[in-house]
C-alpha positions in Angstrom: 89.0 94.0 108.0 92.2 93.8 109.9 94.7 93.5 106.5 93.0 96.9 105.5 93.0 98.5 108.5 97.2 98.0 108.8 97.1 99.3 105.0 95.3 102.1 106.2 97.3 103.0 109.1 100.7 102.4 107.0 99.2 104.9 104.2 97.7 107.8 107.3 102.0 107.6 108.5 102.9 108.3 104.7 104.8 104.6 104.1 102.4 104.8 100.8 103.8 107.3 98.7 105.7 110.9 99.4 104.9 114.5 100.4 103.4 116.3 98.5 105.7 118.1 95.8 109.0 116.5 96.7 109.1 114.7 93.7 109.7 118.6 92.1 106.5 117.4 89.6 103.6 119.7 91.1 101.5 118.6 88.4 102.0 115.1 88.1 101.9 115.5 92.2 98.3 116.9 91.7 97.0 113.8 89.3 98.8 111.6 92.2 96.9 112.7 94.9 93.8 113.3 93.1 94.6 109.4 92.3 95.2 108.4 96.0 91.8 109.9 97.0 90.0 108.5 94.8 91.7 104.9 95.2 91.0 105.3 99.0 87.3 106.1 98.5 87.0 103.3 96.3 88.6 100.8 98.7 86.4 102.4 101.5 83.4 102.3 100.0 83.8 98.0 98.9 85.2 97.7 102.4 82.1 99.5 103.6 80.0 97.4 101.3 81.4 93.9 101.9 80.6 94.6 105.9 77.4 95.3 105.6 77.0 92.0 103.7 78.3 90.4 106.6 77.1 91.9 109.1 73.4 91.3 107.5 74.0 87.7 106.7 75.6 87.6 110.3 72.2 89.1 111.9 70.3 86.2 109.6 72.0 83.3 111.3 71.7 85.1 114.5 67.8 85.0 113.8 67.4 81.6 112.9 69.9 80.5 115.7 67.1 82.6 118.0 64.1 80.3 116.2 65.3 77.0 116.1 65.1 74.2 119.0 66.9 75.3 121.8 67.5 71.7 122.5 69.7 70.6 119.1 72.6 69.7 121.0 74.6 71.0 117.5 73.5 74.8 118.1 73.7 75.0 121.6 76.1 77.9 122.2 76.2 79.1 118.8 74.0 81.5 119.6 76.1 83.7 122.1 79.5 83.1 119.9 77.1 84.6 116.9 76.1 87.8 118.7 79.8 88.0 120.2 81.1 87.7 116.7 78.6 90.0 115.3 80.0 92.4 118.1 83.3 92.5 117.4 82.9 93.0 113.7 80.6 96.2 114.6 83.6 97.4 116.9 86.3 96.6 114.8 84.4 98.2 111.4 83.8 101.2 114.0 87.6 101.6 114.9 88.2 101.2 110.7 85.7 104.4 109.4 87.5 106.4 112.0 91.1 105.8 110.6 89.0 105.6 106.9 88.0 108.9 107.9 91.6 110.3 109.1 93.2 109.2 106.3 90.2 110.4 103.7 91.0 113.8 105.5 94.5 114.4 105.6 94.5 113.3 101.6 92.1 116.2 101.0 94.6 118.3 103.1 96.8 116.6 100.3 95.1 117.6 97.2 94.7 121.1 98.6 98.5 121.5 99.4 98.7 120.4 96.0 96.9 122.7 93.9 98.2 125.8 96.3 101.6 124.5 95.2 100.5 125.0 91.7 98.9 128.1 92.1 101.6 129.3 94.0 104.2 128.2 91.4 101.6 130.8 88.7 102.2 133.4 90.1 105.8 133.0 91.0 105.9 133.1 87.2 104.1 135.8 87.0 106.5 138.0 89.4 109.7 136.3 87.3 107.8 137.8 83.9 107.6 141.3 85.2 109.8 143.9 83.9 111.3 145.3 87.1 111.6 149.0 86.8 113.8 151.0 89.5 
């Protein structure tokens, strides 16, 4: 989760790709920004499924520890450590969800900007083609 969070943070700061329109190929930017948004959504879905599975397994382990013989020397303290680990993982997931949401909104805005650039270029083309009459 830490690596994914760092990747999201770097992408949020613009390290991943140049701003829309910077390359001069607006149609290419449309495909690129939509692709980045799709990749982000796919990665987020994969990460959320993985974290859900880990949390579910952790809950199962915690249940086993709670119902096991409390005098077992090997398991002493395991319940509280497992509970602390689950709480930390849950907090990290919530933080990561916040970062992912910011990135998603940013990517959606990039897609909108690129589409607006395409429309602006079309309008400029129409005006350039109009005959001048004075």
